[in-house]
N, C-alpha and C positions, 0 to 999 in steps of 0.2 A: 504494500500499499504505499503510496507517494504522499508525504506529508507537505501541504502547501501553506498551512497557516500556523501562526505562532500566537500563544497566550504570553504577553510580555509583562513583567514585573519590575518594581524597583529593587535594587540590591538587598534592601533592608528586609525583604520577605524570603529570601533564599533558604535559610534554615527552616523556617516555618513551613515552607513547601516541602522540603526534603523530609522533614519530621512527619509530614502529613497532618499537621496542625492547622495548616491553611489549605482548605479543600473547595473553597469558593472564592470567586472574585465578583465585584459588582461594577458592571460598566453601563454607559449610556447607550451603546448598540449591542445587539447580539448577532455579531458577525460569524457565529458558530452555530452548528447543529448538534443535537444530541446524537451520541454515537460516533462522532467525529474524532479522528486521531490527530493531536496538535503537538507541536514542539512547546516546551516550557522554557521560555528565555528570561533570564535575569541579567539585565544589562545587555550586554553583547554575547552573553554565554549561553548556550543551550544546555540546561541542566538535566533534561529528560523529556520524555514523552508522556502524554496524558490522553485519556479519553473523556469526552465531555458527557458527562452522565445525566445532567438535568439543566434546563433553562427555565427560570421563572421570572415572570414580570412582576414588579412591585413599585411602590412610591417611597420616598424617603420617610414619610410618616408611618408607613407600615413596617419598617425595619425593626428588628427585635435584638435583644441580647445574644439570643441563639445565632441569628444571622451574623452578628459581629464575631462571635466566637469561632463559627466555621471559617470566617474571613480573616482570622488571625488577630482579632482585636479583642480587648478585655470587656468592652461594653458598647452599646448602641451609640452612646454619645461619642465616644472615641472613633467609631467608625464614621459616623456622620461628620466629624471634624476633618477626617483625613479625606472623605469623598469630596467635602467643600474645598479643601486644600488643592485637590486635582481638578475638579470641574467647576468650582466657583459656585455661585448662587443659582446657576441655571438649572441645578439638580432640583430645586424646590418643586418646579412644576413639569418635571421630565418623568417619563416612565425609565424605570431602572431594571437592569436584568442581572439577576443572581445566576451565575454560570458556575455550576458544580462540575468539578472534575476529579478524576481518580489518577494519580501519578502511577505509571506503569514500572514494575520493578525490573 
């Protein structure tokens, strides 16, 4: 199977991904499909491959502490702050996509 797409992350998430404590990412676009195999990139380094296992749509006000923990954060507030740092205030009125992935061994 040829892999065309990559899920890209900041370097601060590398250990969380490798240890499988980060199993989701929240994005403004769902450029992926369930069942799709993707590269996991941290910075410019491919650290592995993953399967997209689930994609769910939500809004910022519906995020929970459980969503935050799956994304490698301690709380919903910490997650929302990180999303605002990345996307700015446009996330307030935007559909967000929770992309769940399973890192392949």
